[in-house]
C-alpha positions in Angstrom: 39.4 -9.6 -10.7 36.8 -7.5 -12.6 34.9 -10.6 -13.4 34.7 -11.6 -9.7 33.5 -8.2 -8.7 30.8 -8.2 -11.4 29.8 -11.7 -10.3 29.5 -10.6 -6.7 27.4 -7.5 -7.8 25.2 -9.7 -9.9 24.6 -12.1 -7.1 23.7 -9.3 -4.7 21.2 -7.9 -7.2 19.6 -11.3 -7.6 19.3 -11.7 -3.8 17.7 -8.3 -3.5 15.3 -9.0 -6.4 14.1 -12.3 -5.0 13.8 -11.0 -1.5 11.5 -8.2 -2.8 9.5 -10.7 -4.9 8.6 -12.9 -2.1 8.7 -10.3 0.8 9.7 -13.2 3.0 10.9 -11.2 5.9 7.7 -11.1 7.8 5.1 -12.9 5.7 3.6 -16.1 6.9 1.6 -18.0 4.2 -1.6 -19.4 5.7 -3.4 -20.7 2.6 -3.1 -20.5 -1.2 -5.0 -17.2 -1.3 -4.5 -15.5 2.0 -1.4 -14.0 3.7 -0.9 -12.8 7.3 1.7 -10.0 7.4 2.5 -6.9 9.2 4.7 -5.8 6.3 3.1 -4.9 3.0 5.0 -4.5 -0.2 4.2 -3.8 -3.8 4.3 -6.8 -6.2 7.0 -6.9 -8.8 4.3 -7.8 -11.3 1.4 -5.8 -12.7 -2.1 -7.0 -13.4 -3.1 -6.4 -17.0 -6.9 -5.8 -17.5 -6.7 -6.1 -21.2 -8.2 -2.7 -21.7 -7.5 0.8 -20.3 -9.5 1.3 -17.1 -10.7 4.7 -15.9 -11.0 3.6 -12.3 -12.3 5.6 -9.4 -9.8 5.4 -6.5 -10.6 5.4 -2.8 -8.3 5.4 0.2 -9.9 2.2 1.5 -11.9 -0.8 0.2 -15.3 0.8 -0.3 -17.2 3.7 -1.8 -17.7 5.2 1.7 -13.9 5.8 2.1 -12.4 9.2 1.4 -11.5 9.8 -2.2 -8.4 11.9 -2.7 -8.0 14.8 -5.1 -11.1 16.6 -3.8 -13.2 13.5 -4.4 -12.0 13.0 -8.0 -9.0 10.6 -7.6 -8.8 8.1 -10.5 -6.3 5.9 -12.1 -6.3 5.6 -15.9 -4.2 2.6 -16.9 -4.4 -0.9 -18.4 -1.8 -2.3 -15.9 -1.6 -1.8 -12.1 1.1 -2.8 -9.7 -0.7 -4.3 -6.7 -0.3 -4.9 -3.0 -3.3 -7.3 -2.6 -7.0 -7.7 -2.4 -9.3 -6.6 0.4 -12.6 -8.3 -0.5 -13.4 -7.1 -4.1 -11.1 -4.1 -3.8 -7.6 -4.2 -5.2 -5.0 -2.2 -3.3 -2.8 -0.7 -6.1 -0.1 1.7 -6.9 -0.3 3.9 -10.0 1.6 6.8 -11.6 -0.5 10.0 -11.7 0.4 13.5 -12.6 2.6 14.6 -9.7 3.9 11.2 -8.7 2.8 7.8 -7.4 -0.5 7.2 -5.6 -1.8 4.3 -3.7 -5.5 3.4 -3.3 -8.2 0.9 -3.9 -10.2 0.1 -7.0 -13.3 -2.0 -7.3 -12.5 -5.1 -9.2 -15.7 -7.1 -8.5 -16.3 -7.4 -12.3 -12.8 -8.7 -12.9 -12.6 -11.7 -10.6 -11.3 -13.9 -13.4 -8.2 -11.5 -13.7 -7.6 -11.1 -10.0 -8.3 -14.6 -8.8 -4.6 -15.3 -8.1 -4.0 -12.1 -6.1 -3.7 -12.8 -2.4 -6.2 -11.4 0.1 -4.7 -9.0 2.6 -5.1 -9.6 6.4 -4.3 -6.5 8.4 -3.2 -6.2 12.0 -6.1 -3.9 13.2 -4.3 -2.8 16.3 -5.1 0.4 18.3 -2.5 3.1 17.8 -1.8 6.6 19.0 -0.1 9.4 16.9 2.8 10.6 19.1 3.6 13.9 17.3 1.9 16.1 14.7 2.2 14.5 11.3 0.5 14.1 7.9 -1.4 11.2 6.4 -0.4 10.5 2.8 -1.7 8.4 -0.1 1.7 8.6 -1.6 5.1 8.0 -0.1 7.7 8.8 -2.7 6.3 12.0 -4.2 5.0 14.4 -1.6 4.3 16.9 -4.3 0.8 15.5 -4.3 0.2 16.8 -0.8 -1.2 15.0 2.3 -4.7 13.7 2.7 -5.0 15.2 6.2 -2.9 16.4 9.1 -3.1 14.4 12.3 -2.4 15.9 15.7 -0.4 14.2 18.5 -2.7 12.1 20.6 -5.0 11.1 17.7 -6.4 7.6 17.9 -5.9 5.5 14.8 -6.0 1.9 13.7 -2.6 0.4 12.8 -2.9 -1.9 9.8 0.7 -2.8 9.2 4.1 -1.5 8.0 4.6 -0.6 4.4 8.1 -0.9 3.0 9.1 0.1 -0.5 12.7 0.7 -1.5 14.1 2.8 1.3 10.7 4.1 2.4 9.4 2.9 5.8 5.9 3.9 6.8 3.0 2.7 9.0 -0.2 2.0 7.1 -3.2 3.2 9.2 -6.9 3.9 9.1 -8.6 6.8 10.8 -11.6 9.1 10.3 -11.8 12.6 8.9 -15.1 14.3 9.7 -16.7 10.9 10.2 -15.4 9.4 6.9 -12.9 6.6 7.0 -9.6 7.0 5.4 -6.4 4.9 5.0 -2.9 6.1 4.4 0.7 6.3 5.4 2.4 8.0 8.3 6.1 8.0 9.4 6.8 4.9 11.5 8.3 7.2 14.1 5.0 9.0 14.6 2.9 6.1 15.9 2.8 4.0 19.1 1.1 0.7 18.7 -0.7 0.0 21.9 0.0 -3.7 22.5 3.7 -3.4 21.7 
């Protein structure tokens, strides 16, 4: 009896592992290097750059996006767990003091290493924040603090859903004092206008 229970548990773990690996629930493959999805997930694999990088991290794919930690956010690592590419910018998750942070690093000089990482295609739908909330560049560790607070009625651009473990967030883009910023808000705090 114990062997049967262990076998069932092992099978369930394998099913959960492979479903996370392929994020098949709402991803439609359109070509070998591009995915259309409204649900983003972190890869089960890490990219190894072969050397420790001291990478400046931005909340979006460009030097003009907000940089967290009072403009000093950086990831120091040799390996990065990734979500995907947005042009020459790799959307990554990294451990930092205080928890996990998500952001973009410029990998234009590492195209040989990132060539098999899929390009991200976001929804870019108009959204409205329905109640006061905070925009985060982390989801598991709120000790880091929010990027900014958003008031009810704020207009944002909905990029997609972001699921990791039991966390369920909307990934959005907005502006803070004229500077673009991307981050996470609670799924229950946003109304997507064409839905």
